C-alpha positions in Angstrom: 0.0 0.0 0.0 1.2 3.6 -0.8 0.3 7.1 0.4 0.4 9.6 -2.4 0.8 13.2 -1.3 0.2 15.7 -4.1 0.5 19.4 -3.7 -1.4 21.2 -6.5 -2.4 24.8 -7.2 -5.9 25.7 -6.0 -6.9 26.4 -9.6 -6.4 22.7 -10.4 -8.0 21.3 -7.2 -11.6 20.9 -8.2 -10.8 19.3 -11.5 -8.4 16.8 -9.8 -10.9 16.0 -7.1 -13.6 15.1 -9.7 -11.2 13.0 -11.8 -9.9 11.1 -8.8 -13.5 10.4 -7.6 -14.6 9.3 -11.1 -11.8 6.7 -10.9 -12.8 5.5 -7.4 -9.8 7.0 -5.5 -10.5 8.2 -2.0 -8.8 11.4 -1.1 -8.3 13.8 1.8 -7.8 17.4 0.9 -5.8 19.9 3.0 -5.7 23.6 2.4 -2.0 24.7 2.3 0.0 27.7 1.4 3.6 28.0 0.2 6.0 28.2 -2.6 7.5 31.2 -4.3 4.3 33.1 -4.9 2.9 32.2 -1.4 -0.5 31.4 -3.0 -3.0 28.9 -2.0 -2.4 25.2 -2.7 -4.4 22.1 -2.0 -2.5 19.0 -0.7 -4.2 15.7 -1.5 -3.6 12.6 0.5 -4.4 9.5 -1.6 -4.2 6.0 -0.1 -4.0 3.3 -2.8 -2.7 -0.2 -3.5 0.7 -0.5 -5.1 -0.8 -1.5 -8.5 -2.9 1.7 -8.6 -0.1 4.2 -8.2 0.6 4.6 -11.9 -3.1 5.2 -12.6 -3.3 7.9 -9.8 -0.1 9.6 -11.2 -1.6 9.7 -14.7 -4.8 11.3 -13.4 -2.7 13.9 -11.5 -0.6 14.6 -14.5 -3.6 15.0 -16.8 -5.4 17.4 -14.4 -2.7 19.6 -13.0 -1.2 21.7 -15.9 1.8 24.0 -15.7 1.3 27.5 -17.0 3.0 30.8 -17.0 1.8 33.7 -14.9 2.9 37.3 -14.7 3.9 38.5 -11.2 5.1 41.8 -10.0 8.3 41.6 -8.0 8.4 42.6 -4.4 10.1 46.0 -3.7 13.4 45.8 -1.8 12.9 46.5 1.9 15.7 48.4 3.6 17.7 48.5 0.3 18.3 51.2 -2.2 15.0 51.5 -4.2 16.6 54.0 -6.7 17.7 51.3 -9.0 14.6 49.1 -8.5 12.5 48.8 -11.6 9.1 47.2 -10.8 8.8 45.2 -14.0 6.5 42.1 -14.0 8.2 38.8 -14.7 6.9 35.5 -16.0 7.1 32.5 -13.7 5.9 28.9 -14.2 3.1 27.9 -11.9 0.8 24.9 -11.6 1.6 21.3 -12.1 1.9 19.1 -9.1 4.6 18.1 -6.6 4.1 14.5 -5.7 5.5 12.3 -2.9 4.9 8.5 -2.7 5.3 6.9 0.7 5.1 3.2 1.7 2.4 2.4 4.2 3.0 -0.4 6.7 -0.5 -0.5 8.1 -3.9 1.0 7.4 -6.8 1.1 9.9 -10.2 2.5 9.5 -12.4 2.8 12.6 
């Protein structure tokens, strides 16, 4: 048995929830924040049998797309702002960060 932990951008969360449910994967969703942009994420905990891991990864891959987003840089604090040019930059966001952990035991009460 494995525990898949997938951190995805909030924009992909509902689509991924629906796709996992359609394929009979049981999930627990946690609201999380982090990363470079400090934006909202959703962390999925998915318990599955070893033989189902590839199917779960394919569903995650197909529903969590990477895309570019324009962000405004944060102004320097305490530094010299004379040479600071607040020009938006493109960054890649989305996709999923996935961890797969072995599970020794599983209990449901």
